N, C-alpha and C positions, 0 to 999 in steps of 0.2 A: 053464414060463412063459418067455416071451421076456424079454429085457432091458427092452424097452419096457413089457411088462406089469408088471414089478417096480417101475416108477416110480410114485410116489404123486402123483395129480393133484388139484388143487383145482378142482372143476368150476365154482365161483363166480368164479374169477379171470378177469379180462378181459385180453386181450392189450394191450400198450402200443401205442398208435397215435399218429398226429400230433395227434389230438384231445386226448390227455392232455398232450402237450408244449405245446400251445397254452394249455391251462388253467394249466399251471405258469408259462408266460411271462406270462400275464395277472395271476397272483398277484404275481409280482415287479414287473410293470408298475404295478399298483395301489399297491404299497408305495413304489415310486419316486415316483409321482405324489403320493402323500400326503406324502412327505418334502419334495417340491418346494413343495407348497402351504404346509406348515408353515414352510419357510425363507422364502418370499415374505411370509407373514403376519408373521413375526418381523422381517424387514427393514423392512417397511412400518410396523410398530408402532414400531420404533426411530426411523425417520425422522419419523413423526408426533410422537413425544415430543420429538425434537430441535428441532422447530419451535414448541413451546409456549412462551409467555411466561415461565413459571416456570423452564424450563430455559435459555431464551435469556438471561435476566438473571443467570444464575449460572455458566454454562459458556461460555467464548468459542469462537468459530469461528476456527481458525487455518489456515494454508496450508502447513504442513510445512516452513517455512524454518528454516535453521540460525541465523538472526539473530533473537534474541529480540524486539527492539523492532519489527522488520518484521512478525513474526507478531502482536504485540500491536496494532499499528496497524490491520491488516486486521480483526482481531476487534472492535476498538473502533469502527471505521468501520461495520462490519456492524450493530452494536448501535445506533449512532446512526441509521442508515437505518431500522431497525425502529421507533425512537421517532418520527422526524420524517417519514418517508415518502420523502424524497429529500434529496440533498446538493447544495446550490447552488454552493458553491465549495470547492476543495481547494488548500491551500498545500503545496508539496512542496519538498524540498531536504535538506540535511544537518542536522547538529546546530545550525547557526546559525539555521535556520528553526525547528526543534524548540524551541529555547530562547528565541526572540525574537518569535514571532508568536502573539498571543492571539486566537483566533477570537471570543471573547465581546466583546472590545473592537472588533474589526472589525465585527461584527454591529451593535453599538450605534452606531458612527459611520456605518455605511451607512444605518441606519434614520433617523438625524438628517438625512442629506443627501437621502434619497429617499422617506422615509415607508414603505418596504417592508421586509418581514421576509425574512431569508435564513438558511440554515443552512450554517455553514462548518466545516471540519475541517483541523487541522494534521497533515500527513503527513510531517513532518520526521523523517529517520532518520539516525543517526550514520553517517558514512563515505560517504554518497551523493555522487557526483560526476556530471558531466553525462552520461557514457556510460551508467551504469545508470539514471540518471533518465529517459533517453529510453525505455528499455524499460518502466520502472515507470509512466511517464505513459501509455503506450499501454494498459496493463492498467487503470489507474484510470479513464480516460475510457471504455473499453469497458464496464467493469462498473458504474460508478457514475454515468456521464453527467452530470458537473457542468456548470453553465452557465459557470463561470469556473475556469480552471486557472492558478495562479500558481507560477512557478518562481523561488524566491529563491536567489541564489548570490553568491559572491565569487570572486576569482581562482583559489582552490584548486580550484574545480569543473572548471576546464579545465587546471590546472597539475599535478594529481596524475599521476605517471607510470604508476601502476597503474590499469588500467581500472576496477577496483572492481565488475566485472560479477558476481563470485562472490556478492555480497550478495543480489542479486535472483534469480539463476539457481540458488541453492541450493534453491529451492522448485520441486518438480515441477509445481505448479499454474501458476506464472508461466510456466514453459517451455511448458506445454500451451497457455496463453492466447496465447503468442507463435507458436504453430504447430507445436510439437514434441509430437506425440501420444504419450500413454502411458496405461496403465490407471490408475495412481495419480493422474495429473493429471486424467483424466476423472472419477474417483471424487471427488476433492476438489471439482471444479467442480459436481458434481451432487448430492452428498450432504452435508447439514448434519450428519447423525449422524456421518459419518466425520470431518468437520472438528472436531467436538467431541471425538471419540475422540482425534484427534491432540493436542488440548490437554491431555488427561488421561492419555495413555499412560504417562507416567512417574511418576504420582502415588504409587505405592508405594515409589519410591526415596527414600532419606533426603535426597538433595540435589535433590529435585524443586523446580523454580521454576515457578509458574503463569505462563503467557504474559501474563495480565492481572491475575489475583487477583480481588478483590471488585469486580465490575462496578458494583454499586450505589454504590460509594464514589468512582467516577471522575467527572470533569466531562464526559467524553466529547467533549472538544475536541481532544485530541491534544497540547496545550500542556504542556511541562515546564520551567518557569522555573528559573533559578538564583537563589538567595536570598543567596548569599555572594560573597566575592571571592577569587579565586585569588591567594595572596600572591606566587607566583613564576611568572607566566605565561610560556609559551614564546614565542620569537620565530618567527613563521611564515617558513620558509625560502623559500617560493614567492614572497615579496615582493621577493626580491633581483633577479630579472630577469623575472618574470611569464611563464614559459614556457607554451605551450599545446600540446595534442596533438590529432591528427586525429580520434581516436576520440571525444574529448569534444565536438568540434565536430559530429560526426555525431549524438551524443546530443542536442545542442541542436537540430539540424535535425529529429530525430524529434519533439521537443516542439513546435516551430513548425508542423510539418505537421498537427498536431491542431487548429489554429486554423480557425475557420469560413471565414476569408478564403482559406485554402489547401485548401479542400474538406473540412475536418474538421467536428467536431460541437460544438466549444466555443470560448470566447474564451480565448486564451492571453495571459498577461501575464508578462514577464520583469522581475524586480525586483532591483536591487543591494542586497545586505545590507550594512549600514554597517560601515566600518572606522574606527578612530580616526585622524583626520588626523595626530595627533602621532606615531602609530606609523609611518605611511607616510614621514614626514619623517626617520625614523631611518635609512633605507636610502639608499645612494648612488643618486642619480637616482630616488628613490622617487616623488616627485610626478609626474615626467615619465613614468615607467613606468606608474603607475596611470592617468594621463590617456590614455596610448596604449591601455591595456587597455579602458578604458571606451569610447573611440572605436571600437575594433574591435567591441565588442558593439553599439553604435549602428548601425554599418555592417551588421552581420549582421541586426539587427532590421528595419532598413529594407528590406533585400533580401528578407526573409521575411515582411514585412507583419504584424509583431507589435510591440506597444509595449514599450519598455524604459524603466524609471524609475530614475534615479540617487538615491542617498541619502547617500553619504559626503560629497559636496560640501556638503550642507546642514548638516553638523556639528550635528545636533539632539540628540545624546546627551551629557549632562553627564558629567564625570569620574567621578562616583559611580554612573553607570548601567552600568558595565562589570563583568562577571565576570572577564574576562581580556582578552587582546589582540584577540580576535575574537568572543567571545560576550557578549551583553548580560545584565545582571542583571535581576531582575523589574521594577524601576522603569524601567530603560532600555527593556525590552521593551514596557511600557505606553505609553511615548512613541512608540516606533516603530510599534506597532500602531495607535495613534490616528491618526498621520499617514497610514499606509497605508489604513486604513478610510475616512478622509475623502477621500483621493485617489480611491479606487475609487468611492465614492458620487458624487463630483463628475463623474468621467469618464463614469459611466453616465448621469447627468442631461444632460451636454453631448453625449452620443452618441459620445464617444471610445472607450468600451468598449461593445460590443454584447452586453449581458448576456442570455444565453439565446437567441442566434440559432441555432436548431437546424433 
């Protein structure tokens, strides 16, 4: 027998052809397609669950910021929009706004003047100066479309040498909204499930702090009043000469550009947050320096077609209404908020503020 005849043949075996390879590829293709369908279904299910009221009222939506209060404000504002449908006015600024403007009082005074209902939110965040406020204002107007945007500030907003931009730019979502594309920024912008995941990603850690905590226990106005008095308040160093920096003026210009009169989509209002006149008088040339600062803001406001309201000169806050040299206590905040709400209502009635000119 030849060597070929010694070989054992399986007469039923079929030679491997390209048809067999195709069948194998189809099997793997079906497995991959099934996996993709399962993944899409899982993602869609998570996104659906993240949008349900039960979840929305218990897990905040955050923006991945390193600033805890900034994250909390966005989550709180999102929840308020779910409850109310839209946000009519937003107050923004530093801790002097956070501690001094009560949206509930603003709404009541506005109602008394106009007979109309509005929904307001206090977006005051510690450390915000004019430069980061400009970037933050763009995002707030773009995403929440308020009829009125109020920037409350005092000299520090333009006198802080540090730009303070790291506060808002720590969030990839804010950078994305400002035109810097990134996968995470896109994901935060489009997925509520991912936003809620960011709020809970450290929950197993013993030092975990929820960005908001119990949402149902909050007033959802963003207002955080001081109820005590600082026994040893610091003396603000920027009041010595009232310096200002170009990048802060640029931030103020960003805010003014959002006004409807400048082609924007909202009414912008600049408001002086009050300082104790007795404090200003303690500095050499304090009253003159303060008057010059206020005059420079009036000049800016006139050039950019936005209103600017003074408050320090009115001396409306009693001695027991101050927490420290720059922050109001709760009773002082109530006085200031009532004045501001009444002024806004009157200005709308008189046509000085065009509320909702979109």
